[in-house]
C-alpha positions in Angstrom: 0.0 0.0 0.0 2.8 2.4 0.8 4.4 2.0 -2.6 1.1 2.8 -4.4 0.8 5.9 -2.2 4.3 6.9 -3.1 3.7 6.5 -6.8 0.5 8.5 -6.7 2.3 11.3 -4.8 5.1 11.4 -7.3 2.7 11.3 -10.3 0.8 14.2 -8.8 3.9 16.2 -8.4 5.0 15.4 -11.9 1.7 16.2 -13.5 1.5 19.6 -11.8 4.6 20.8 -13.5 6.7 20.9 -10.4 9.2 18.5 -9.0 10.9 16.0 -11.3 9.8 17.7 -14.5 12.3 20.6 -13.8 15.3 18.6 -12.6 18.2 18.9 -15.0 16.6 21.7 -17.0 17.1 25.4 -16.9 16.3 28.4 -19.1 18.7 29.2 -21.8 20.2 32.6 -21.1 22.6 34.2 -23.7 25.0 37.1 -23.6 24.4 40.0 -26.0 27.3 38.8 -28.1 25.7 35.3 -28.4 22.3 36.9 -29.2 23.9 38.9 -32.1 25.1 35.6 -33.7 21.8 33.7 -33.5 19.9 32.6 -36.6 16.2 33.2 -36.5 15.6 29.4 -36.2 17.9 29.1 -33.2 16.2 32.1 -31.5 12.8 30.5 -32.1 14.0 27.2 -30.6 15.4 28.9 -27.5 12.1 30.9 -27.1 10.1 27.7 -27.4 12.3 25.9 -24.8 12.2 28.8 -22.3 8.4 29.2 -22.7 7.8 25.5 -22.3 9.8 25.5 -19.0 7.8 28.6 -17.8 4.5 26.8 -18.7 5.6 23.9 -16.5 6.4 26.2 -13.7 10.1 25.5 -13.7 11.1 29.2 -14.2 9.7 32.6 -15.1 8.7 33.4 -18.7 11.1 35.4 -20.8 11.1 39.2 -20.5 9.4 39.6 -23.8 6.7 37.1 -22.9 5.7 33.9 -24.8 3.7 33.6 -28.0 0.1 32.5 -27.5 
C-alpha cells in the first residue's frame, strides 16, 4: 500500500509541472554577443524551450513574454 501511495504522490507532483519535470533543465540565457550571432531558427527554438519551461512552472517566462 505504501508503494502505491508513493507512486500516486510522485505522479501528482510530476503532473502539476513541479518537482521532477524541472530537474536537470534550466532556461537558456545568452549574452548580448551570443544573441547577435543567432539565426532566427535558433532564436525561435530557444524561445520555445524557455516558454515550455515557464509553462511547466520551472522558471519565469522570458522578459518579452511567450507567444500564445
